N, C-alpha and C positions, 0 to 999 in steps of 0.2 A: 617585738614592738608592733602595736596594732597598725600603725601607718604602713609599715613595710609589708605586713600581711595583706593589707587592703589595696596594694598597688595594682591589683588586677582590675580595679575600678578605674576606667579611663579618666574620670574627672579628678580622682585623687592624684594620679600621676601628673595630670596637667597642673593641679594645684601645687605640687612640688616644684615644677618648673616655673610657675608664675611667682611662687614664693622666692625662688632664686632670682628672678628678674627684679622683684621688689627690693631684695637686699643688696644686689650688686652695686648700684650707684651710691648707696648711703655713705659708706666710709670713704669712698673716692672723693667726696666733697667735704669730708670731716676728718677723722683721726688719721687716715692714711695720707690724705692731702697735707695734713700738718707735718707728717714725717718727711714728706718730699720737701716742703718748705724749710723745715729745720735743717735737713741735709744740705740745702743750698744757702744756709746762713741767715735765714729770716728770723727776726726777733720773736720771742714768745708773745709779746704784746700784739704784734701784727698777726701772728697765727691765731691768737684768741679772737681778735676782731673779725678776721676773714671767715672764721667758723660761722659767722652770722648768716652766711648764704643758706645755712640750714633752717632759717626762719621760714623758708618756703614750706617746710613740713608743718610748721605751727600755724601758718595762715591759710592752709589749703581749704579750710572750711568756707572761706569767702567765695571761692569759685566752685565749690562742690555742687551747688544746685544746678549749675550748667551741665556737669557730668551726669547728674541724676536725670535731667529732663531733655537734653539736646543730643541729637546724633551728630557725629563728626561728618562734615562734608566729604563726599567721595568714599571715605572709609566706613560710613554709616551702614553700608550694605552688609557689613559683617555683623551688625548688631550694635547696640549702644555701648555695652561694656567692652566688647572686643575692639570696636572701632577706636575708642579712647585709649585702650591699652596699646594698640599698634602704633597710633600716632605718637604717644609718649615714648615708646621704645625707640622709634626713629629719632626723636629729638634728643634722648639720652645718648644714643650712639654718636650723634653729631657733636654734642657737648663734650663728651670724653675725647673724641678725636681733636676737637678744638683745644682742649687743655693740653693734650700731647703735642700738638703742633706749635703753640706759642710758648709753652714751658715757662719757667720762672724768668728766663732771659727776656721774655717779652714784657715783663713788668707785672706787678701784683694786680693792677687794674684789669689787664687783658685776660690773664688766666682766671682771675676772680669772676669776670663776666661769663666765661664759659662754665665755670663751676656753678654759678647762679642758674644758668640755663639748664644744666644737668640736674640740679636740685629741684628746680621748678617742675621740670618734666617728670622727674622721679616721684615727687609728691603727688602730682596729678595722676600718674600711673597707679599709685597706692590707692587713691580714691576708687578708681575703677576696679582694681583687683580685689579690694576689700568687699566692695559691693558684690562682685562676681562670686566670691567665696561664700558669703552669707546667703545669697539668693540661689546658689547652685545646690546648697544643702537641703535635703528633704525633711529633716527634723533636727531637734536640738542635739541629739547624739552625733549626727553627721556634721553639724556645725563644729563640734569638738574635734572630730576626725579631720575635717578640712583645715581647721586652725592648726592642728598638730602638723599636718602635711606642709602647710604654708611655713610654719616655723622651722621645720627641718630644712626646706629649701632656702629659706631666708638665712639661717645660721650657716649653712654651707657656703652661701655667697659671702657672708661676713668673714668666714675663715679664709676664703680665697683672696678677698680684698684686704685682709688684715695679716695674712701670713704668706701665701704663695707669691703675692705681688712684691713683697719685701725681698724675698729670695731672688725673684726675677730682676728687681731693680738693682741688686748688688752685682748682677751679671750683664744686663743689657741696658740699664739706665731706667729712670722713671718714665720718660716719654714713651719709649717702646713698650714698657709695661702697661701704660694706660691705653696704648693702641690695642694690646691684647685684651684688655677689659672691654673695649668698645666692640671687638669681634664677638666676645661672649654675649654682650648685650644684644647684638644683631641676631645671634643664634636663638635668643629667647623669643624672637618673633614667631618661630615655628610653633611654640606652645600656644600662642595667641591664635594662630590660624587653625590649629587643631582643636582648640576648645569649642565647646558647644555654648551658644548664647543661652543664659538662664531664662526660663519662662515663668518662674514662680511669682515674680512681682508684676508681670505684664497686666494681669487682670486689674490689680489695684491701681497701677499707673494709668491704664486706659480710662478709669473712672474719674480721674482727676481733670480739672479744667486745663485748657491749653496754656502753655507758658506765656504765649503772646497776648493773653488777656490780663487785665488788672487782677482779677480773681486768681488766675493761675500763677501770676508772678508773686503775689502775696503768699499763696500756698507753698510755692517752691522755696521762698526765702524764710518765711515766718513759720509755716506749717510744721517743719521738723522739730522746731523748738517748742511750739505749743503742744504738739503730740508728746514729746519727751516729758515735759513737766506735768501734763495731764495724766500720764501713765505712772510717773514716779513721785509726783507731788513734792512735799518738803524734802524727802530723801534725795531727790534729784540734785539739789544744790550741794548736799554733802558728797554725793557721788562725784560730781564734777570737780569739787575741791580736792577730794582724795585722788582722783585720776591726775589732776594737775601736779600733784606733789609726788606721786608714786615713783616716778623714774628719776627723781633728782639725784639719788646716789650714783646713778649710771651716767647721767648727762653732764653734771656740773664740771667735772674734771676731764671730760671727753677729749678736748683738743690737746691735753697735756700728756696723755699716755705715751704716745710714740716719741715725742720730744724727751720724755722721762727716760725711756729705754736708750735713746741716743745719748743722753747726758750721763747715764749709768755706765756707758761704754759697752753695752751688749751689742754683739754683732748682728747684722741683719739675718744671717743664717740661723743664729741661736733663737732669735725672736720667731722666725718663720717655723723652725722645727718644733719649738715648744707649743706654739699655737696650733700647728697642724697635727700634733700627736696628742699631748695631754689636753689641749683645748678642745680638739675635735671630739674625743671620747667624752669629756665632761659635758660638752654641749648636748650631745645626744642623750646622755643619761639624765640631764636636767629637763629636757623636753619630755622624755618618757615619764619621769617622776612627777612632773607637774600635771600631766594628763591623768595619771593614776590617782594623784592626790585630789584633783577636782572631782573625780567620780566617787572616790571613797569617802572623803570628808567634806566636800562642798567647795564652792568658789571662794567664799569669804575667808575660811580658814587657810585655803591655799594661797590667797593673796597675802595674808599675814605672814605665812612661812616664807613666801617669796621676798617680802620686804625685809625680814630679818636677814636672810641670806644676802640680799643685795647690799645692805649696809655693811655687813661683815666683809663681803667680797671686795668692796671698794676700799675700806679702811685697811685691809690686809696689804695693799700695795705699799704702805708705809714701811713694812718690813724690809723691802728691797733697798731702801735708803741706807740701812745698816748691815744688811746681808745680801749683797747683790749677786750672789752665786747662782748658777744654773738650776741647782736643786730647789732653792727657795723660789726662784722665778717660776719653775714648773708647778710647784705647789700652789702658789698664789694665782697663777694663770688658770689652773684647773678649778680652784674654788670660785674665781670670778666667772669663768665660762659657765659652770654649773648654775651659779646664782642668777646670772643674767638671762640664761635660757629658761630657767624655771620661772622667774618673775615675768619674763616676756610672754610665755604661754598663758600664765595665770591672768595677766592684765588683758591680753587680746581676747581670750575666751570670755572674760567678764564683760568687756565693752561690747562684744558681739551680741551677748545675751540681752543687752539693753536697747537694741535697735528694733524698728518696726518696718514691715514691708511697705513699700511706697516712698519711704524716706531713708532707705538703707544707706546710700552713699553719703548723704548730707549728715545724717545722725552719727554715723561712724566717723566721718571726717571731723565733726564737732568734738567728739570724744578724743580722737587721736590728736587733733590740734591742741586740745586742752592739755593733754599730758606732755606735749612737746613744747608749748609756748614758754613757760617759765624756765625750764631747763635750758632751752636754746638761748634764751636771753642771758642767763647767768653764766653759761659756759664761755661767753665772749669775754668775760672778765677773769677767766682762769689764769691767763698769762700774767695779767697785772697782779693777781693774788700771789703767784709764785715769786715773781720778781720783787714784790713789796716785802715778802717774808725773807727773802734771801740775805739781806744785810744782817738780820738778827740770827737766823738759823743756819746760814749757808745754803747753797743751792739744793743739795739733796735733803737737808733738814726742812727746807721750805716745801719741797714736794711732799714729804712725809706728813707735815702739819696739815697741808691742804687736803690730802687724801683722807686723813682721820676726820677732819671737819666735815668733809663731804659725806662720809659714811654716817655721820650723826644726823644728816638731813632725813634719814629714814624715820625719825621719831615723830614729827608732825603727821605724816600720812598714817602712821601706825595708830595714833590716837583717833583719827577720823575713821579708820577701818573698824576700830572697836566701837565707835559711836554708831556706825552703819549696822554693825552686828546687833547692837541693842535695838536700834530702830526696826530692824527686820523682825526680831522676835516680838516686838510690840506692834508691828505692822503699822508704823507711822508713815 
């Protein structure tokens, strides 16, 4: 795998670690958090609604101009990107420790507040890391390499927070498991301190007016969007709409996955083992396959393939309602892990290709907020959907129906991708 061969490059190794830092908090305020809540008897409706703390990832575009233009007080001596990364890693660590300390016994409001702090700091960290990733790359090929490295680190973090933590929770409890995740987050600060501040965008940024002038403020807030649509014209609207819908098959039922395993009667050890074995292998294969596909056949065809896989991977979970055995679970988990990693690399690489120097953080935040917004909103109703369907189909039948319906949400973005493909050929 190219990423592993290129680990001798310090910035690629740093990118792996920063990708890990980016991925670590994500499920701890989402799916894994839902498992903890379900374990302690929280209703599916409440789990669905509390998942809205993830809106921080969807709204980060609104404060991304600050990350693009302002140095963090005191920590700014590290450089703009690294200063923001370190501040956010400190806040994520505090948030995870807070969640572990108050637990569910402290009430949903208290633990939800710390989850919100964690999600907000994590989303802000993503702004800085994404900008660092794009600006540290010397050319388009290196953007792809850095993206693959980031995805490897990110997916390893997801496996730890989606598998290892579950095995740990079965032995030492959820609170101590979250303390362990806070320690891992604190260790990620080493990567930030070791990283080199990117200089590629400095010349462009130095030519821009000060943020504290009216012209500079307008440029920081409006400039990224004007630049984006001047560059992509009519196709820019189609791009944004496609990006907004692309991850729906992954997001919509997100809070229900772990409660689904709980209600199937799968043990924590089984879930952890399958994710850490079949899921791990499939994840790395998916990342490698997406990178090769993007080079060999291009980004748009790779996005199409990722979307097909994503829809099938989500719908396949319906099989577990009728065949909840370990073998079927392993097969479904492997397919889903491959699909999500493939689609993730495809989308991140595509969005990275759309940004411009000088507006990197804000434009990428705009794109990533766009893909997160609708999915984050709809997933809040996933618990209501399952409970509404339960009187008609039974609990497991309700889960199955919801998973199949979610898989079908791949159709609208597929149509938009085909339209983009046509527009690209006609250069509209």
